[in-house]
C-alpha positions, 0 to 999 in steps of 0.5 A, a space after each residue: 500500500 503506497 503512502 499518502 502524500 503529506 498534506 502541506 501545512 497551511 501558512 499563518 496570516 499576519 497583519 502589520 499596521 502602523 501610521 504612515 512613516 513608522 517604517 512598516 514597509 521597510 521592515 516587512 521588505 527586510 523580513 521577506 528578504 531574509 526568509 523564503 517561508 513568507 509571501 505577500 499578496 500584492 494589493 490593488 489600489 486606485 491611486 496613481 503609480 509613483 515613478 519608482 513603482 511597477 504595476 504588479 510588483 508594488 501594487 496592482 494599479 486599477 481604475 476605480 470602476 474596476 476596484 468597485 466591481 471587485 468589491 461588489 463581487 466579493 473578491 477582497 479579503 479586506 478593502 479600505 479608503 486611505 487618503 482618498 484612494 482605495 486599497 484592497 487585498 485579493 482573497 484569492 491571492 491570499 489563499 494561494 499563498 497560505 495553501 502553499 504553506 507560506 506565512 502571509 504578511 498583509 501591510 494594511 491600516 486598522 480598518 483592513 485589520 479589523 475586516 481580516 480579524 472578523 473574517 479570519 479570527 486566527 489571523 495574528 496582528 502586529 502594530 508598529 509604533 514610531 519612537 515619537 511624533 517628532 520622529 514620525 514627522 521627520 521620517 515623512 519629510 525626509 522620504 520626500 514623497 509628499 508635499 507639506 500639506 500631504 505630510 500634515 494630512 498624514 500626521 493627522 491620520 496618524 492619530 486615528 491609526 495610533 488610537 487603534 493600537 489596543 486592537 492588535 495582538 503584538 506591539 513593536 516600536 521601530 526606533 532602531 531598525 535592526 532591533 525592530 526587525 529582529 522582534 518582527 522576525 521573532 513574532 512571525 517565527 512564533 517566538 514573540 510572546 514577550 511582545 504580546 500586547 498584555 506583556 508590553 502594556 507597562 513598558 510602552 505606557 509612557 510612549 503611548 501616552 506621549 503619542 496620544 495625548 488626551 
């Protein structure tokens, strides 16, 4: 009697959220470069492609009418409006990666994270804090992607994003990049118990109070 082929273990879905400029994209990119067991589902968006970006590599850039049709057809695992543009993650693309036994990292905002938690309760969520509001503004200004008005809008939106930190399973601070990357690697590897929200509350209390003054 021949042996049955071993069924591939389904991968784990991780959601990573942070205010714009906190460095989540750089951290996730570095994480993926160091691992062949992590996949990423390329998001769809209605925003214009930046000069350095490639369609199908950075995003699937689509017109709003197509995006809306995909929403109506139930094709997105999550979707949200961010800075007046639509973003969404294809359910099919996400499922293909997870079925391959790879972990899947989704870089999405708090709205998308809430949708994923509702649809897939087993998903694990990670929130990344900046070390301070001044550091966040410096990063937004230094990357030279946006004008002053847009930076101001992103800073205003940061407070909304930061106010949802308590909804996430794991809390990290991107102060020193290599340290934050090592902590992110630990969480994805299943060794991040020390970074769980319940363990981090006391240590991060002062930072959270500074980032979200009453």
